[in-house]
Biotite code that builds the C-alpha atoms (Angstrom):
import biotite.structure as struc

atoms = struc.array([
    struc.Atom([-0.054, -0.287, 0.162], chain_id="A", res_id=1, res_name="UNK", atom_name="CA", element="C"),
    struc.Atom([1.443, 3.438, -1.031], chain_id="A", res_id=2, res_name="UNK", atom_name="CA", element="C"),
    struc.Atom([2.317, 5.795, -3.419], chain_id="A", res_id=3, res_name="UNK", atom_name="CA", element="C"),
    struc.Atom([4.217, 4.217, -6.736], chain_id="A", res_id=4, res_name="UNK", atom_name="CA", element="C"),
    struc.Atom([6.818, 6.424, -8.281], chain_id="A", res_id=5, res_name="UNK", atom_name="CA", element="C"),
    struc.Atom([7.855, 5.934, -11.441], chain_id="A", res_id=6, res_name="UNK", atom_name="CA", element="C"),
    struc.Atom([10.367, 3.744, -13.219], chain_id="A", res_id=7, res_name="UNK", atom_name="CA", element="C"),
    struc.Atom([10.737, 2.369, -9.420], chain_id="A", res_id=8, res_name="UNK", atom_name="CA", element="C"),
    struc.Atom([10.104, -1.371, -8.976], chain_id="A", res_id=9, res_name="UNK", atom_name="CA", element="C"),
    struc.Atom([8.690, -2.770, -5.451], chain_id="A", res_id=10, res_name="UNK", atom_name="CA", element="C"),
    struc.Atom([8.172, -6.050, -4.283], chain_id="A", res_id=11, res_name="UNK", atom_name="CA", element="C"),
    struc.Atom([5.167, -6.647, -3.217], chain_id="A", res_id=12, res_name="UNK", atom_name="CA", element="C"),
    struc.Atom([3.608, -8.191, 0.176], chain_id="A", res_id=13, res_name="UNK", atom_name="CA", element="C"),
    struc.Atom([1.290, -11.125, 0.137], chain_id="A", res_id=14, res_name="UNK", atom_name="CA", element="C"),
    struc.Atom([-1.872, -9.549, 1.755], chain_id="A", res_id=15, res_name="UNK", atom_name="CA", element="C"),
    struc.Atom([-4.850, -8.804, -0.077], chain_id="A", res_id=16, res_name="UNK", atom_name="CA", element="C"),
    struc.Atom([-5.864, -6.711, -1.550], chain_id="A", res_id=17, res_name="UNK", atom_name="CA", element="C"),
    struc.Atom([-3.317, -3.786, -2.269], chain_id="A", res_id=18, res_name="UNK", atom_name="CA", element="C"),
    struc.Atom([-3.690, -0.179, -2.946], chain_id="A", res_id=19, res_name="UNK", atom_name="CA", element="C"),
    struc.Atom([-1.426, 1.972, -4.727], chain_id="A", res_id=20, res_name="UNK", atom_name="CA", element="C"),
    struc.Atom([-1.603, 5.626, -6.130], chain_id="A", res_id=21, res_name="UNK", atom_name="CA", element="C"),
    struc.Atom([0.105, 7.120, -9.037], chain_id="A", res_id=22, res_name="UNK", atom_name="CA", element="C"),
    struc.Atom([0.567, 10.963, -9.386], chain_id="A", res_id=23, res_name="UNK", atom_name="CA", element="C"),
    struc.Atom([0.549, 12.730, -12.318], chain_id="A", res_id=24, res_name="UNK", atom_name="CA", element="C"),
    struc.Atom([-0.926, 10.382, -14.713], chain_id="A", res_id=25, res_name="UNK", atom_name="CA", element="C"),
    struc.Atom([-2.498, 13.031, -16.525], chain_id="A", res_id=26, res_name="UNK", atom_name="CA", element="C"),
    struc.Atom([0.686, 14.820, -16.907], chain_id="A", res_id=27, res_name="UNK", atom_name="CA", element="C"),
    struc.Atom([2.249, 11.616, -19.241], chain_id="A", res_id=28, res_name="UNK", atom_name="CA", element="C"),
    struc.Atom([1.611, 10.340, -22.363], chain_id="A", res_id=29, res_name="UNK", atom_name="CA", element="C"),
    struc.Atom([1.638, 7.041, -21.522], chain_id="A", res_id=30, res_name="UNK", atom_name="CA", element="C"),
    struc.Atom([1.370, 5.043, -18.099], chain_id="A", res_id=31, res_name="UNK", atom_name="CA", element="C"),
    struc.Atom([2.168, 1.048, -17.785], chain_id="A", res_id=32, res_name="UNK", atom_name="CA", element="C"),
    struc.Atom([1.955, -1.155, -14.933], chain_id="A", res_id=33, res_name="UNK", atom_name="CA", element="C"),
    struc.Atom([3.507, -4.332, -15.201], chain_id="A", res_id=34, res_name="UNK", atom_name="CA", element="C"),
    struc.Atom([3.927, -7.401, -12.464], chain_id="A", res_id=35, res_name="UNK", atom_name="CA", element="C"),
    struc.Atom([5.935, -10.456, -12.941], chain_id="A", res_id=36, res_name="UNK", atom_name="CA", element="C"),
    struc.Atom([8.001, -13.098, -10.990], chain_id="A", res_id=37, res_name="UNK", atom_name="CA", element="C"),
    struc.Atom([6.881, -14.835, -7.636], chain_id="A", res_id=38, res_name="UNK", atom_name="CA", element="C"),
    struc.Atom([3.835, -17.396, -7.159], chain_id="A", res_id=39, res_name="UNK", atom_name="CA", element="C"),
    struc.Atom([0.303, -16.998, -6.827], chain_id="A", res_id=40, res_name="UNK", atom_name="CA", element="C"),
    struc.Atom([-2.160, -15.149, -9.115], chain_id="A", res_id=41, res_name="UNK", atom_name="CA", element="C"),
    struc.Atom([-2.532, -11.469, -9.293], chain_id="A", res_id=42, res_name="UNK", atom_name="CA", element="C"),
    struc.Atom([-4.850, -9.028, -10.929], chain_id="A", res_id=43, res_name="UNK", atom_name="CA", element="C"),
    struc.Atom([-4.350, -5.673, -11.315], chain_id="A", res_id=44, res_name="UNK", atom_name="CA", element="C"),
    struc.Atom([-7.348, -3.150, -11.431], chain_id="A", res_id=45, res_name="UNK", atom_name="CA", element="C"),
    struc.Atom([-6.707, 0.690, -12.191], chain_id="A", res_id=46, res_name="UNK", atom_name="CA", element="C"),
    struc.Atom([-8.950, 3.885, -12.269], chain_id="A", res_id=47, res_name="UNK", atom_name="CA", element="C"),
    struc.Atom([-8.676, 7.484, -12.726], chain_id="A", res_id=48, res_name="UNK", atom_name="CA", element="C"),
    struc.Atom([-11.873, 8.518, -10.918], chain_id="A", res_id=49, res_name="UNK", atom_name="CA", element="C"),
    struc.Atom([-11.112, 7.185, -7.028], chain_id="A", res_id=50, res_name="UNK", atom_name="CA", element="C"),
    struc.Atom([-9.983, 3.659, -6.071], chain_id="A", res_id=51, res_name="UNK", atom_name="CA", element="C"),
    struc.Atom([-11.136, 0.925, -8.307], chain_id="A", res_id=52, res_name="UNK", atom_name="CA", element="C"),
    struc.Atom([-14.552, -0.298, -7.136], chain_id="A", res_id=53, res_name="UNK", atom_name="CA", element="C"),
    struc.Atom([-16.106, -2.772, -9.598], chain_id="A", res_id=54, res_name="UNK", atom_name="CA", element="C"),
    struc.Atom([-17.571, -0.043, -11.138], chain_id="A", res_id=55, res_name="UNK", atom_name="CA", element="C"),
    struc.Atom([-15.053, 2.884, -12.401], chain_id="A", res_id=56, res_name="UNK", atom_name="CA", element="C"),
    struc.Atom([-12.564, 0.661, -13.375], chain_id="A", res_id=57, res_name="UNK", atom_name="CA", element="C"),
    struc.Atom([-10.752, 2.306, -16.707], chain_id="A", res_id=58, res_name="UNK", atom_name="CA", element="C"),
    struc.Atom([-8.105, -1.089, -17.103], chain_id="A", res_id=59, res_name="UNK", atom_name="CA", element="C"),
    struc.Atom([-7.843, -4.289, -15.589], chain_id="A", res_id=60, res_name="UNK", atom_name="CA", element="C"),
    struc.Atom([-5.575, -7.299, -16.316], chain_id="A", res_id=61, res_name="UNK", atom_name="CA", element="C"),
    struc.Atom([-6.463, -10.670, -15.100], chain_id="A", res_id=62, res_name="UNK", atom_name="CA", element="C"),
    struc.Atom([-3.841, -13.666, -16.674], chain_id="A", res_id=63, res_name="UNK", atom_name="CA", element="C"),
    struc.Atom([-3.060, -16.752, -15.414], chain_id="A", res_id=64, res_name="UNK", atom_name="CA", element="C"),
    struc.Atom([-0.326, -16.066, -12.981], chain_id="A", res_id=65, res_name="UNK", atom_name="CA", element="C"),
    struc.Atom([1.588, -12.952, -11.884], chain_id="A", res_id=66, res_name="UNK", atom_name="CA", element="C"),
    struc.Atom([2.362, -11.821, -15.209], chain_id="A", res_id=67, res_name="UNK", atom_name="CA", element="C"),
    struc.Atom([-0.351, -8.915, -16.148], chain_id="A", res_id=68, res_name="UNK", atom_name="CA", element="C"),
    struc.Atom([0.186, -5.625, -17.982], chain_id="A", res_id=69, res_name="UNK", atom_name="CA", element="C"),
    struc.Atom([-1.998, -2.583, -18.219], chain_id="A", res_id=70, res_name="UNK", atom_name="CA", element="C"),
    struc.Atom([-1.198, 0.107, -20.493], chain_id="A", res_id=71, res_name="UNK", atom_name="CA", element="C"),
    struc.Atom([-3.302, 3.194, -20.353], chain_id="A", res_id=72, res_name="UNK", atom_name="CA", element="C"),
    struc.Atom([-3.162, 7.110, -21.660], chain_id="A", res_id=73, res_name="UNK", atom_name="CA", element="C"),
    struc.Atom([-5.188, 10.715, -21.944], chain_id="A", res_id=74, res_name="UNK", atom_name="CA", element="C"),
    struc.Atom([-5.573, 10.680, -18.159], chain_id="A", res_id=75, res_name="UNK", atom_name="CA", element="C"),
    struc.Atom([-7.847, 13.232, -17.318], chain_id="A", res_id=76, res_name="UNK", atom_name="CA", element="C"),
    struc.Atom([-7.134, 13.742, -13.878], chain_id="A", res_id=77, res_name="UNK", atom_name="CA", element="C"),
    struc.Atom([-3.886, 14.011, -11.755], chain_id="A", res_id=78, res_name="UNK", atom_name="CA", element="C"),
    struc.Atom([-4.226, 10.782, -9.665], chain_id="A", res_id=79, res_name="UNK", atom_name="CA", element="C"),
    struc.Atom([-4.498, 7.282, -10.902], chain_id="A", res_id=80, res_name="UNK", atom_name="CA", element="C"),
    struc.Atom([-5.270, 4.355, -8.182], chain_id="A", res_id=81, res_name="UNK", atom_name="CA", element="C"),
    struc.Atom([-4.444, 0.805, -8.233], chain_id="A", res_id=82, res_name="UNK", atom_name="CA", element="C"),
    struc.Atom([-5.740, -2.304, -6.608], chain_id="A", res_id=83, res_name="UNK", atom_name="CA", element="C"),
    struc.Atom([-3.456, -5.336, -6.637], chain_id="A", res_id=84, res_name="UNK", atom_name="CA", element="C"),
    struc.Atom([-5.426, -8.473, -6.006], chain_id="A", res_id=85, res_name="UNK", atom_name="CA", element="C"),
    struc.Atom([-4.772, -12.371, -5.669], chain_id="A", res_id=86, res_name="UNK", atom_name="CA", element="C"),
    struc.Atom([-2.338, -12.956, -2.616], chain_id="A", res_id=87, res_name="UNK", atom_name="CA", element="C"),
    struc.Atom([0.697, -12.967, -4.675], chain_id="A", res_id=88, res_name="UNK", atom_name="CA", element="C"),
    struc.Atom([3.886, -13.966, -2.975], chain_id="A", res_id=89, res_name="UNK", atom_name="CA", element="C"),
    struc.Atom([7.127, -12.985, -4.166], chain_id="A", res_id=90, res_name="UNK", atom_name="CA", element="C"),
    struc.Atom([5.501, -10.330, -7.118], chain_id="A", res_id=91, res_name="UNK", atom_name="CA", element="C"),
    struc.Atom([7.068, -7.394, -8.384], chain_id="A", res_id=92, res_name="UNK", atom_name="CA", element="C"),
    struc.Atom([5.530, -4.598, -9.751], chain_id="A", res_id=93, res_name="UNK", atom_name="CA", element="C"),
    struc.Atom([6.645, -1.490, -11.561], chain_id="A", res_id=94, res_name="UNK", atom_name="CA", element="C"),
    struc.Atom([5.056, 1.416, -13.199], chain_id="A", res_id=95, res_name="UNK", atom_name="CA", element="C"),
    struc.Atom([6.654, 3.169, -16.254], chain_id="A", res_id=96, res_name="UNK", atom_name="CA", element="C"),
    struc.Atom([6.011, 6.634, -17.773], chain_id="A", res_id=97, res_name="UNK", atom_name="CA", element="C"),
    struc.Atom([6.008, 7.050, -21.603], chain_id="A", res_id=98, res_name="UNK", atom_name="CA", element="C"),
    struc.Atom([8.328, 3.846, -22.256], chain_id="A", res_id=99, res_name="UNK", atom_name="CA", element="C"),
    struc.Atom([7.461, 0.059, -21.827], chain_id="A", res_id=100, res_name="UNK", atom_name="CA", element="C"),
    struc.Atom([4.264, -1.119, -23.635], chain_id="A", res_id=101, res_name="UNK", atom_name="CA", element="C"),
    struc.Atom([3.154, -4.268, -22.695], chain_id="A", res_id=102, res_name="UNK", atom_name="CA", element="C"),
    struc.Atom([4.391, -6.934, -24.826], chain_id="A", res_id=103, res_name="UNK", atom_name="CA", element="C"),
])
């Protein structure tokens, strides 16, 4: 839980859900959120309109395992909000601005 900084990789805990904020998403051409490694089956939900609650989700990723990726652009609000679910163990998360799309 906390604020995510661009180009900083963090190790995720095993609690569920985890909540993160991303600042200045409206000032970016693209925002990419990636996860990898570890065990479990995590999922990502992103919203530019407050904490993701199932009805305001702008983008999500629910692949099998921990290889998730969301790419978003043209955000109108300064803050972005991310929900990580699925009780991952040993997973890493990275946010990138204006580079590294989902591949």
